[in-house]
C-alpha positions as CSV (number, residue, x, y, z in Angstrom):
1,X,-36.0,-47.7,-12.5
2,X,-38.3,-49.8,-14.8
3,X,-36.2,-53.0,-16.4
4,X,-37.1,-53.1,-20.6
5,X,-40.1,-55.4,-21.6
6,X,-39.7,-56.8,-25.1
7,X,-43.3,-57.3,-26.6
8,X,-44.4,-60.5,-26.2
9,X,-45.2,-61.6,-30.0
10,X,-41.1,-61.2,-30.2
11,X,-40.1,-63.3,-28.0
12,X,-42.0,-66.1,-28.9
13,X,-41.6,-65.5,-32.9
14,X,-37.9,-65.6,-32.7
15,X,-38.4,-69.2,-30.1
16,X,-40.8,-70.7,-32.6
17,X,-39.0,-69.7,-35.4
18,X,-35.8,-71.4,-33.9
19,X,-37.3,-74.5,-33.5
20,X,-39.5,-74.9,-36.3
21,X,-36.5,-74.0,-38.5
22,X,-34.4,-77.2,-37.1
23,X,-36.0,-79.9,-35.5
24,X,-33.2,-81.4,-34.9
25,X,-31.5,-78.7,-32.7
26,X,-33.9,-79.4,-30.0
27,X,-32.3,-80.9,-27.0
28,X,-33.8,-84.3,-25.0
29,X,-35.5,-83.2,-21.8
30,X,-33.4,-84.3,-18.8
31,X,-33.8,-88.2,-17.2
32,X,-34.0,-86.6,-13.9
33,X,-36.9,-87.3,-11.8
34,X,-36.0,-84.9,-8.8
35,X,-34.6,-88.2,-6.7
36,X,-31.3,-87.0,-6.4
37,X,-29.4,-90.0,-4.3
38,X,-26.6,-92.4,-5.6
39,X,-27.0,-95.9,-5.3
40,X,-23.1,-96.8,-3.0
41,X,-22.6,-100.4,-4.2
42,X,-23.0,-99.6,-7.8
43,X,-22.7,-95.7,-8.0
44,X,-25.8,-94.7,-10.1
45,X,-28.3,-92.3,-8.9
46,X,-31.6,-94.1,-7.4
47,X,-34.2,-92.2,-9.3
48,X,-32.9,-91.6,-13.0
49,X,-30.0,-94.5,-12.8
50,X,-27.4,-92.4,-14.3
51,X,-24.1,-92.4,-12.9
52,X,-21.7,-89.2,-11.6
53,X,-20.4,-88.7,-15.2
54,X,-23.6,-89.0,-17.1
55,X,-25.1,-86.7,-15.1
56,X,-22.6,-84.3,-15.8
57,X,-22.3,-84.3,-19.0
58,X,-25.6,-84.8,-20.1
59,X,-25.9,-81.1,-21.2
60,X,-23.2,-81.1,-23.3
61,X,-23.9,-84.6,-25.1
62,X,-25.4,-84.5,-28.7
63,X,-28.9,-85.4,-29.6
64,X,-27.9,-88.7,-30.6
65,X,-25.9,-89.6,-27.7
66,X,-29.1,-88.2,-25.1
67,X,-31.3,-90.5,-27.6
68,X,-28.5,-93.5,-26.7
69,X,-28.1,-92.9,-23.4
70,X,-31.8,-93.2,-22.3
71,X,-32.0,-96.6,-24.0
72,X,-29.0,-97.7,-21.8
73,X,-31.0,-95.8,-18.7
74,X,-34.3,-98.0,-19.8
75,X,-31.9,-101.3,-19.9
76,X,-30.5,-100.3,-16.4
77,X,-33.7,-99.7,-14.6
78,X,-34.8,-102.9,-16.0
79,X,-32.4,-104.7,-14.7
80,X,-32.2,-103.2,-11.4
81,X,-36.1,-103.6,-10.8
82,X,-37.1,-106.6,-12.9
83,X,-39.5,-104.8,-14.7
84,X,-39.1,-105.1,-18.4
85,X,-40.9,-101.4,-20.2
86,X,-42.0,-101.4,-23.3
87,X,-40.1,-100.3,-26.6
88,X,-39.1,-97.0,-27.1
89,X,-41.1,-94.8,-29.2
90,X,-38.7,-92.8,-29.9
91,X,-37.5,-91.7,-33.3
92,X,-34.7,-93.9,-34.3
93,X,-31.9,-92.7,-37.2
94,X,-31.7,-95.6,-39.7
């Protein structure tokens, strides 16, 4: 028994249309860097510096909250490592 496969152009056309129609609905990629280990002292992930609650709610956050959390994570990482990173070039809503 063969699986039914849609034509390639049909799949891509639908995906490209949904992205280009409303770029505001694109989800921000997860900050996970595949180093998943929780620090026992402060309760944040050693890799991405998120708490368990932030990790659990990432996929249900809207884009604005995800961007806000990325700014918080940048500051949290800088505080933990002592290395300041350059300011974000992500588009901010004015």
